[in-house]
C-alpha positions in Angstrom: 112.6 -58.5 -49.8 111.3 -55.4 -51.1 110.3 -53.2 -48.0 108.8 -49.6 -48.7 110.5 -49.2 -52.0 114.0 -50.7 -50.5 115.5 -53.7 -51.9 118.4 -54.0 -49.2 118.7 -55.7 -46.0 116.2 -55.2 -43.3 116.0 -56.3 -39.7 112.8 -57.0 -37.7 113.1 -55.8 -34.0 110.7 -56.3 -31.1 110.4 -53.2 -29.4 108.6 -55.0 -26.5 112.2 -56.7 -25.9 114.2 -53.7 -27.0 112.1 -51.0 -24.6 109.6 -52.8 -22.6 105.8 -53.9 -22.8 105.1 -50.4 -21.7 106.2 -47.5 -23.8 106.2 -44.5 -21.8 109.1 -42.1 -21.9 110.3 -39.9 -24.8 113.8 -40.6 -24.0 113.1 -44.4 -24.3 112.1 -43.6 -28.0 115.0 -41.7 -28.6 117.1 -44.4 -27.4 115.3 -47.0 -29.2 115.7 -44.9 -32.6 119.5 -44.2 -31.9 120.2 -47.9 -31.6 118.5 -48.7 -34.6 120.1 -46.2 -36.8 123.6 -47.3 -35.8 123.0 -50.7 -37.6 124.3 -50.5 -41.2 120.8 -51.8 -42.6 118.4 -49.6 -44.8 114.9 -51.0 -43.5 113.4 -52.2 -40.3 110.4 -53.8 -39.2 109.1 -53.0 -35.8 107.3 -55.7 -34.1 104.6 -54.5 -31.3 103.7 -58.0 -30.3 103.5 -58.0 -26.4 103.4 -54.2 -26.0 100.2 -53.4 -23.7 100.4 -49.5 -23.5 101.9 -46.3 -24.7 102.2 -43.0 -23.5 101.3 -40.1 -25.7 104.9 -38.7 -25.1 106.3 -41.9 -26.2 104.1 -42.1 -29.5 104.7 -38.5 -30.3 108.5 -39.0 -29.9 108.5 -42.3 -31.8 106.4 -40.6 -34.7 108.8 -37.8 -34.8 111.7 -40.0 -34.9 110.4 -42.2 -37.6 109.7 -39.1 -39.6 113.2 -38.2 -39.8 114.8 -41.4 -39.8 117.1 -42.5 -42.9 115.8 -45.9 -42.5 112.6 -47.3 -43.9 110.5 -48.4 -40.8 107.4 -50.6 -41.1 105.3 -51.6 -37.8 103.8 -55.1 -37.5 101.5 -56.9 -34.6 100.4 -53.2 -33.5 97.6 -53.6 -31.0 94.6 -51.6 -31.3 95.1 -49.3 -28.4 98.7 -48.4 -29.6 97.3 -47.9 -33.1 94.7 -45.3 -31.8 97.1 -43.3 -29.8 99.6 -43.1 -33.0 96.3 -41.7 -34.8 95.4 -39.5 -32.1 98.8 -38.0 -31.9 98.8 -37.8 -35.7 95.5 -35.9 -35.7 96.7 -33.4 -33.0 100.0 -32.8 -34.7 98.1 -32.0 -38.1 96.0 -29.2 -36.3 97.2 -25.7 -36.8 98.9 -24.4 -33.7 96.1 -22.2 -32.4 94.3 -25.3 -31.9 96.9 -27.6 -30.5 96.8 -25.8 -26.9 94.3 -27.0 -24.4 92.5 -24.3 -22.8 92.8 -24.2 -18.7 89.6 -25.8 -17.1 86.7 -23.8 -15.9 86.9 -23.2 -12.0 83.6 -25.0 -11.7 85.0 -28.0 -13.2 87.7 -28.6 -10.8 87.2 -31.1 -7.8 89.2 -31.4 -4.9 89.1 -34.6 -3.0 
């Protein structure tokens, strides 16, 4: 199978089974990539079937690690909400640093319950 220009062995990994159906912590993304990169394979297909949610921090760390991974990585069965979070993180990362910061809220918008 040819995968992202790679003709070598590949492995299909269910991120739902390897991590959890709710992808939340940056550390979990790091642990996932650390484990995946220990294998002597050149390409990985990450199956997102069964994943129900992802935090912005997990998505950011996942994309960061994917970008520096020596392995070819491809995602399949990515739910729409997960894809939207990945796109949001990609767009935010492409902004100049001066536009990435969130301004503090106006005091009139703070509601104390």
